[in-house]
C-alpha positions, 0 to 999 in steps of 0.5 A: 470507551471510545476506540474511534479516536485511534482513527483521528489525525490528531490522536493523543495517545497519552490523553486517551490512555488517561481517559481510558484508565479513568473509566477502566481502572484495571490496566489488565482489563484495558489491555485485554479489551484492546486485544479483543478489538484487534482480533475483531479487526483481524477477523473482519479482514479475513472475512472480507478476503473470503468474500472477495474470493467469490467475486468476478474473475477480473479482480482475482489478481487484485485480490491476491495482492490484497491478500498479501497485504492482509498477511502483512497486517496479520503479522503486524497484529501479532507484533502488536499483541506481543508489544501489549503483552510486554506493556502488561508486565510493566504496568508500574512504569506509565511512561514505558506504556505511553512509549510502547503504545505510541510505537504501536500507533506508528506501526499502524499508521505505516501499515495503513500507508502501505495498504493505500499504496498497494491499492493504488498500484492495483488501480494503476495496474488495471488502467495501464493496459487500456491506455496501451490499447489506446496508444496514449503515450503521454497518459502511459508515461504518466501512469508508469511514473506513478506506478514507479513511485508507488512501488518504492513503498512496497519493498517488503511485500512478498510479491515485490519482485513480481511487481518490479518485473511487471513494471519493467515489462511495461517500460519495454512495451512502451519502448517497443511502441515508440521505436517504429514512430521514432524510426519513421520520424527519423526517415522523414527527416532524412528524406526532407534533407535529401530533397533540399536544394544542394549548394555547389 
């Protein structure tokens, strides 16, 4: 039975379900296999999280953020198992099975999108401090805009408020960097005005 089709962009749930039922005629067994696959995915995520804990200290902060995503994914897996259990109780209605599994697929797609956004946030967060050291104002502004757009997809995360505070502090840091430059530019402008010949 080919489970890799779940990862395809053009995944057809109804077609996969029909093919699967031709191979495995017992819906109970099919549901149990799907549960086992999800348990393996969950176990793999937990193993990956533990392996990252032994990595260098520089990525500890990133690991904590990814761990939050893992907890979110574990909650989703529990919801998926509950959904499949509900489907199992109503095997006679094939359309309800298709609708329920399609809802599961949409949840998985949404979770994948959020995980990608969370990873993008971590990458941008790692890059921004180096740009502040270089005082590259244009690059800093672009990165802050990307971080702000990424943050809109992470509203349900436990550390969302922390991320908001981090972004606000970065904007304040940029403002503090620009203030002396703006004052100096204004003073130069005023100085040039005073040096211009005055008309009587």
